[in-house]
C-alpha positions as CSV (number, residue, x, y, z in Angstrom):
1,M,45.3,54.6,38.0
2,V,46.8,53.4,34.7
3,D,50.0,55.4,35.3
4,A,50.7,53.7,38.6
5,I,50.4,50.3,37.0
6,R,52.7,51.3,34.2
7,E,55.4,52.5,36.6
8,E,55.5,49.1,38.2
9,N,55.9,47.3,34.9
10,K,59.0,49.3,33.8
11,I,61.5,47.0,35.5
12,L,59.9,43.9,34.0
13,K,59.9,45.5,30.6
14,K,63.7,46.0,30.6
15,D,64.3,42.3,31.4
16,L,62.0,41.2,28.6
17,I,63.0,43.3,25.7
18,S,66.2,41.5,24.7
19,S,64.4,38.1,24.6
20,L,61.7,39.4,22.4
21,I,63.7,40.9,19.5
22,N,63.2,38.8,16.4
23,V,66.1,38.3,14.0
24,Q,63.9,39.9,11.3
25,V,64.3,43.2,13.0
26,D,67.5,44.9,11.7
27,T,68.8,46.6,14.9
28,K,68.0,46.9,18.5
29,E,67.5,50.7,18.0
30,K,64.9,50.1,15.3
31,F,63.1,47.7,17.5
32,L,63.1,50.1,20.5
33,K,61.8,53.0,18.4
34,S,59.0,50.8,16.9
35,L,58.2,49.5,20.4
36,E,58.0,53.0,21.8
37,R,55.7,54.3,19.1
38,Q,53.4,51.2,19.5
39,E,53.3,51.6,23.3
40,E,52.4,55.2,23.1
41,R,49.5,54.3,20.7
42,V,48.4,51.5,23.0
43,Q,48.6,53.6,26.2
44,E,46.6,56.4,24.6
45,C,44.0,54.0,23.5
46,L,43.8,52.3,26.9
47,D,43.5,55.6,28.7
48,E,40.5,56.5,26.5
49,I,38.8,53.1,27.0
50,I,39.2,53.3,30.8
51,S,37.8,56.9,31.0
52,I,34.7,55.8,29.0
53,L,34.1,52.5,30.8
54,L,34.6,53.8,34.4
55,D,30.9,54.6,34.6
56,H,29.8,51.2,33.4
57,I,32.4,48.7,34.8
58,K,33.6,48.3,38.4
59,Q,37.0,50.0,38.7
60,E,38.7,47.0,40.4
61,F,38.1,45.0,37.2
62,L,39.4,47.7,35.0
63,V,42.5,47.9,37.1
64,Q,43.0,44.1,36.8
65,A,42.5,44.2,33.1
66,V,45.0,47.0,32.6
67,T,47.5,45.1,34.7
68,Q,47.0,41.9,32.6
69,F,47.0,43.8,29.3
70,E,50.2,45.7,30.0
71,N,52.0,42.5,31.2
72,L,51.1,41.1,27.8
73,Q,51.5,44.0,25.5
74,L,55.2,43.5,24.8
75,L,54.4,40.0,23.5
76,L,51.4,41.3,21.5
77,I,53.2,44.3,20.1
78,V,56.4,42.5,19.1
79,N,54.5,40.1,17.0
80,R,53.1,43.0,15.1
81,I,56.5,44.7,14.8
82,N,58.1,41.6,13.4
83,D,55.4,41.4,10.7
84,N,56.0,45.1,9.9
85,K,52.5,45.9,11.2
86,H,51.0,47.9,14.1
87,F,48.2,47.5,16.5
88,T,45.0,49.2,15.3
89,R,42.6,50.8,17.7
90,N,40.2,48.0,16.9
91,Q,42.8,45.4,17.9
92,I,43.9,47.1,21.0
93,T,40.4,47.6,22.3
94,T,39.3,44.1,21.3
95,H,42.2,42.5,23.1
96,F,41.6,44.6,26.2
97,L,37.9,43.7,26.3
98,A,38.8,40.0,25.9
99,I,40.8,40.2,29.0
100,L,38.2,42.3,30.9
101,D,35.4,40.0,29.9
102,N,37.4,37.0,31.2
103,L,37.9,38.7,34.5
104,L,34.2,39.6,34.8
105,A,33.4,35.9,34.7
106,S,34.7,35.6,38.3
107,I,31.5,37.4,39.5
108,H,29.3,35.7,36.9
109,E,29.1,38.9,34.8
110,K,30.2,39.6,31.2
111,L,30.5,42.3,28.7
112,A,27.4,43.0,26.6
113,Q,26.8,44.5,23.2
114,T,25.9,47.7,24.9
115,H,29.5,48.1,26.0
116,F,30.7,47.9,22.4
117,E,28.1,50.5,21.4
118,I,29.2,52.8,24.2
119,L,32.8,52.6,23.0
120,K,31.9,53.1,19.3
121,N,29.9,56.2,20.2
122,N,32.6,57.7,22.3
123,M,35.9,56.7,20.7
124,E,37.3,57.8,17.4
125,G,39.0,55.3,15.1
126,L,36.8,52.3,15.8
127,S,35.2,50.6,12.9
128,T,31.7,49.4,12.9
129,G,32.4,46.2,11.1
130,K,33.3,42.7,12.2
131,S,36.8,43.6,13.4
132,F,35.3,45.3,16.4
133,S,32.4,43.2,17.7
134,Y,31.4,40.9,20.5
135,N,32.2,37.8,18.4
136,E,35.6,39.1,17.5
137,M,36.3,39.8,21.2
138,K,35.4,36.2,22.1
139,K,37.7,34.9,19.3
140,R,40.6,36.9,20.7
141,Q,39.8,35.7,24.2
142,I,39.9,32.1,23.1
143,E,43.2,32.7,21.3
144,L,44.7,34.3,24.4
145,I,43.6,31.5,26.6
146,R,44.8,28.8,24.1
147,K,48.3,30.4,23.9
148,G,48.5,30.6,27.7
149,Y,48.6,34.4,27.8
150,I,45.7,34.5,30.2
151,S,44.0,31.8,32.3
152,K,40.3,31.1,31.8
153,I,38.4,32.4,34.8
154,R,35.9,30.0,36.2
155,K,32.7,31.4,37.6
156,L,33.5,30.5,41.2
157,G,33.1,34.1,42.2
158,Y,29.3,33.7,41.8
159,T,29.2,31.8,45.0
160,L,31.1,34.5,46.8
161,K,28.7,37.2,45.4
162,L,25.7,35.0,46.4
163,K,27.0,34.7,49.9
164,D,27.4,38.4,50.3
165,T,24.0,39.1,48.8
166,Y,22.3,36.4,50.9
167,C,23.8,37.8,54.2
168,Q,23.0,41.4,53.3
169,T,19.4,40.4,52.4
170,V,18.7,38.5,55.6
171,N,20.2,41.3,57.7
172,H,18.0,43.7,55.8
173,M,15.0,41.5,56.7
174,I,16.0,41.5,60.3
175,S,16.1,45.3,60.3
176,I,12.6,45.4,58.8
177,Y,11.1,42.6,60.8
178,P,12.9,42.8,64.2
179,Q,10.1,40.7,65.8
180,H,11.4,37.7,63.7
181,K,15.1,38.4,64.5
182,D,15.8,35.0,66.1
183,K,14.2,33.0,63.4
184,L,15.9,35.0,60.6
185,Q,19.3,34.7,62.3
186,T,18.9,30.9,62.6
187,M,17.8,30.8,59.0
188,E,20.8,32.8,57.9
189,I,23.2,30.3,59.4
190,E,21.3,27.4,57.7
191,G,21.1,29.1,54.4
192,Y,24.8,30.1,54.4
193,G,25.6,26.4,53.8
194,L,23.0,26.1,51.0
195,V,24.6,28.7,48.8
196,H,27.4,26.2,48.1
197,S,25.0,23.7,46.6
198,K,25.3,22.9,42.9
199,S,21.5,23.1,42.9
200,V,21.4,26.8,43.4
201,P,20.2,28.3,40.1
202,K,22.9,30.4,38.4
203,I,20.6,33.4,37.7
204,D,20.6,36.9,39.0
205,V,22.0,36.8,42.5
206,K,19.0,38.5,44.0
207,K,16.7,35.9,42.6
208,S,19.1,33.1,43.7
209,T,19.1,34.6,47.1
210,A,15.3,34.7,47.1
211,V,15.3,31.0,46.1
212,V,17.5,30.0,49.0
213,I,15.5,32.1,51.5
214,G,12.2,30.9,50.1
215,S,13.3,27.3,50.5
216,Q,13.6,27.9,54.2
217,I,10.4,29.8,54.9
218,P,8.3,26.7,55.7
219,N,10.9,25.5,58.2
220,Y,10.9,28.7,60.2
221,F,7.5,30.4,59.7
222,S,4.4,28.3,60.5
223,K,1.8,31.1,60.5
224,K,0.2,32.0,57.2
225,E,0.6,35.8,57.8
226,E,4.3,35.4,58.6
227,R,4.9,33.4,55.4
228,S,3.0,36.0,53.4
229,L,5.2,38.7,54.9
230,M,8.3,36.9,53.8
231,W,7.1,36.1,50.3
232,N,6.0,39.7,49.8
233,F,9.5,40.9,50.7
234,L,11.0,38.4,48.2
235,E,8.6,39.6,45.5
236,D,9.7,43.2,46.1
237,I,13.4,42.6,45.8
238,T,13.2,40.4,42.7
239,D,10.2,41.9,40.8
240,E,8.8,38.4,40.4
241,D,5.5,37.2,41.7
242,E,5.2,34.6,44.5
243,E,4.2,31.7,42.2
244,K,7.2,32.1,39.9
245,L,9.5,32.2,42.9
246,K,7.8,29.2,44.4
247,R,8.4,27.2,41.2
248,K,12.1,28.1,41.3
249,V,12.1,27.0,45.0
250,Y,10.4,23.7,44.1
251,R,13.0,22.9,41.5
252,F,15.8,23.9,43.9
253,N,14.5,21.6,46.6
254,T,14.0,18.8,44.2
255,N,17.6,19.1,42.8
256,L,18.9,19.5,46.4
257,R,17.3,16.2,47.4
258,N,18.7,14.5,44.3
259,E,22.1,16.0,45.1
260,E,22.0,14.6,48.7
261,N,21.0,11.1,47.5
262,V,23.9,10.8,45.1
C-alpha cells in the first residue's frame, strides 16, 4: 500500500528538490545524502505506524494520510536539514497522526488517547512525555493548517455517514417487519430529507438515526402495539431506553420547528 504511493511521488520529488535547497546547505550532494537518510528513517517509521494502526483505523484513511504526509515530507524534512537536525520518531509519528486525525473529521471521528497508547506499546523509540501526546498532535495539526500544508476538514462527512446508516437501518426494519414495508418505505423517503437538517444531533450516528426515525413514528404508526414495536427496535440498536430517545426526539422536533420558522 505505502510502496505504491511512494512510486507515484518520485516524479514530483525530482521537480521539487532543486527549489527546496537552502543556501545554508554546502552542496547539492550533501543535501541529497541528508534527504535520503531522512526519507529512509521516515518511511521505516511510517511502515511501522501503518502496520500497527491497520487493525484500528479504516485503511482508506491510512492511505489518504500516507499520501498527504509523503507529499509534505520534503518540506518538513528540508526544514530539519537546514537546521542541522533530523526528524525523531516522535515528530514523524505526531505529524502523521495530525494529518490522519484531520482526515477522520470528515466522518465525524477522531483519534483518541487509546491510539497513542497502542503506538507507545508497539513501537520502539517513542517517548512517553509531552513530545508524543494527543495535545502535541493537535498543536502540530494547527500548525500544518496555519501554514497551508493541509486544509482543515469540516465535518460534512457526518451527514453522508448518517444517510448511509439511516437507509441501512430502515431497510433492516423492512426485512424484520415486512408487514409494515409500505409505511417504512414512505418514511424512509421523508426522513432522507431530514438528515440534512441542522437540528440533527451530532452524536453517534446510530443514535442520530434513531432520533430521525423516532420523530416519524407518530406520523406513520397509529396503533400502540406498532409504535411499541418500532421503539423497541430503536432501543435495541442504540442501547438507550425509550424515554431517553423520546427526549432527544422532542428536542429535535422543537429545533426543527424553530429552524423552519427562521
